[in-house]
N, C-alpha and C positions, 0 to 999 in steps of 0.2 A: 733903799731898803729900810724897812721899819726897824726901830731900835731893838725890839725883842728878837727879831729875826737875825740882826747883826750879832747880838750877844750869843744866840744859839749857835750861829756859824762859827764865831770866835772860839767858843768853848768846846765845840765838837771837832774842829780842825786843828786845834793846838792842845797837845797833851797837858801843858801847863800854861795857863793864861792869867795874867795879872792886870786888873784894872787899877790904875794908879794916878796920882797927881804928878804930872811931869813925865820924864822919860828915864829909863835906867841910867843913862849917863848924867842926867840933870833932874833928879827927883825934886819936886816942889813942896814936899812936906816931910817931916821927920818920920812919920809912920810908913810912908811909901819907901823912904830911904832904908828903913830897918828891914822891910820885907825883901827889898832888892839885895841888901847885904847878906841876909840869910840864904837866899836862893843862890847867890854868887858863891858864897862860902861852900855851899853844898855841891856846887858845880852842876846845878840843874839847868838844862836848857829850857827857856821860857819865852813867850811872847808877851807883849804888854800893849795896853792902849791908854793914852793920855786923856783922862776925862775932862781936863781943863780946856781942851780944844773943841769940845762938843757938849753943850749943855744937855742935849737930849740923851746922850750916852751917860753923862754924869747922873742924871735923875733915873734913867732907864735901868742902870745896873742895880741901883738901890731897890727899885720896885721888883726887878727880876728875881733878886736873891732874898727879898724881904729883910735886907740888912741895911741899916741906916748910914753906915760909914764907908769910906774909901781909904785905903786900898782894899780890894777884894781878890782873893786867890781862888782859882778853880784848877782842879787836877782831874784830868780825864772826864771833863764835863760836870764834875761834882763840885759844888761850892764848899770850900774848906773853911774860910773865915777871913777876918781882918787881921790887922797887925798883932793884937794881943794874943789871939788864938794861934796864929802862925808862930809867934815867938815862944809861947808855952809848948807847942807841939815840937818845935825845934829843940828846945832845952830838954824835953823829956825823951827825945829820940823818936817820938811818934811820927814826926814829919818825914824823917828818913825812911821809916817803915812803910808809911803810906806811899811814898814815891817808888820804893822798890816793889811793893806789892802791885802798884799800878803800871809797872814796867817802864818807869821813868829813870833814866840813868842818873846815878849819884856818885860823886867823887868819893873815893874811899878815904 
């Protein structure tokens, strides 16, 4: 499957999809770890893909979103942003609002 097709399938079949370095249990960079921490704190169910295992995916997500860095968070097929944006949205309450409006369960 072509990389773009894989990304489209990932973000269309998972309500919350995170492209990250490493895995949720073993993040391989601080930025990925911070996004995992936020999603876990919120109790948001999500799927992830480790871009370190696949160079085509690592480069593919950057061109797909037109965003140069990883991690990248998608909610209901829409690109949300990287670590800084996710952190700011979490702190302002915007991320919780986005999740709820998208029908994604959030821990109270």
